[in-house]
One Martini backbone bead per residue (centre of mass of N, CA, C, O) as a GRO file, in nm:
protein
   68
    1MET     BB    1   7.027   0.737   7.652
    2ARG     BB    2   7.046   0.405   7.651
    3ASN     BB    3   6.924   0.126   7.518
    4GLN     BB    4   6.850  -0.192   7.687
    5ASP     BB    5   6.741  -0.330   7.444
    6PRO     BB    6   6.862  -0.599   7.260
    7LEU     BB    7   6.625  -0.550   7.019
    8HIS     BB    8   6.700  -0.286   6.925
    9GLY     BB    9   6.649  -0.251   6.576
   10ILE     BB   10   6.518  -0.543   6.554
   11THR     BB   11   6.354  -0.735   6.351
   12LEU     BB   12   6.163  -1.006   6.304
   13LYS     BB   13   6.276  -1.072   6.026
   14MET     BB   14   6.572  -1.085   6.113
   15ILE     BB   15   6.541  -1.309   6.317
   16VAL     BB   16   6.419  -1.534   6.139
   17THR     BB   17   6.639  -1.531   5.923
   18GLN     BB   18   6.883  -1.597   6.108
   19LEU     BB   19   6.773  -1.860   6.225
   20HIS     BB   20   6.738  -2.006   5.956
   21GLU     BB   21   7.038  -1.988   5.870
   22LYS     BB   22   7.149  -2.139   6.124
   23TYR     BB   23   6.922  -2.399   6.150
   24GLY     BB   24   6.673  -2.426   6.013
   25TRP     BB   25   6.360  -2.555   6.017
   26GLU     BB   26   6.398  -2.822   6.166
   27GLU     BB   27   6.552  -2.710   6.416
   28LEU     BB   28   6.348  -2.495   6.491
   29GLY     BB   29   6.114  -2.701   6.541
   30ARG     BB   30   6.266  -2.839   6.775
   31ARG     BB   31   6.312  -2.588   6.961
   32ILE     BB   32   6.027  -2.470   6.832
   33ASN     BB   33   5.703  -2.603   6.856
   34ILE     BB   34   5.581  -2.469   6.565
   35LYS     BB   35   5.406  -2.472   6.274
   36CYS     BB   36   5.572  -2.245   6.118
   37PHE     BB   37   5.832  -2.460   6.135
   38THR     BB   38   5.691  -2.762   6.057
   39ASN     BB   39   5.459  -2.648   5.841
   40ASP     BB   40   5.539  -2.516   5.571
   41PRO     BB   41   5.780  -2.315   5.581
   42SER     BB   42   5.816  -1.951   5.619
   43ILE     BB   43   5.880  -1.636   5.668
   44ASN     BB   44   5.594  -1.515   5.628
   45SER     BB   45   5.430  -1.717   5.802
   46SER     BB   46   5.588  -1.665   6.059
   47LEU     BB   47   5.532  -1.364   6.089
   48LYS     BB   48   5.228  -1.379   6.102
   49PHE     BB   49   5.216  -1.554   6.358
   50LEU     BB   50   5.410  -1.393   6.556
   51ARG     BB   51   5.243  -1.122   6.553
   52LYS     BB   52   4.982  -1.288   6.695
   53THR     BB   53   5.201  -1.450   6.905
   54PRO     BB   54   5.355  -1.371   7.187
   55TRP     BB   55   5.474  -1.641   7.302
   56ALA     BB   56   5.629  -1.720   7.042
   57ARG     BB   57   5.797  -1.465   7.011
   58GLU     BB   58   5.950  -1.491   7.277
   59LYS     BB   59   6.097  -1.755   7.200
   60VAL     BB   60   6.242  -1.645   6.951
   61GLU     BB   61   6.392  -1.413   7.092
   62ALA     BB   62   6.542  -1.591   7.295
   63LEU     BB   63   6.697  -1.761   7.090
   64TYR     BB   64   6.842  -1.529   6.956
   65LEU     BB   65   6.997  -1.429   7.209
   66GLN     BB   66   7.133  -1.706   7.270
   67SER     BB   67   7.274  -1.726   6.963
   68LYS     BB   68   7.487  -1.473   6.977
   0.00000   0.00000   0.00000
C-alpha cells in the first residue's frame, strides 16, 4: 500500500532549506509572518521554532506543497 502523505520521507530541514533557496528569508517572512523568518533568520533557529510550534509548521508545510 502506498503512503498517501505528500510529505512522506521529506524532513522539516529539507522543507525549510528548499523554501529558503526558492524565496529567501525576506519573501518567506512576507508569506509566513513568523519571527524565525523575519528576525535574524537561520535554518537552525527556524527548525527549532517550527518543531515546537505545530500551527507554524503546518503553514510552512502548506507553502512547501503549494510551491512544488
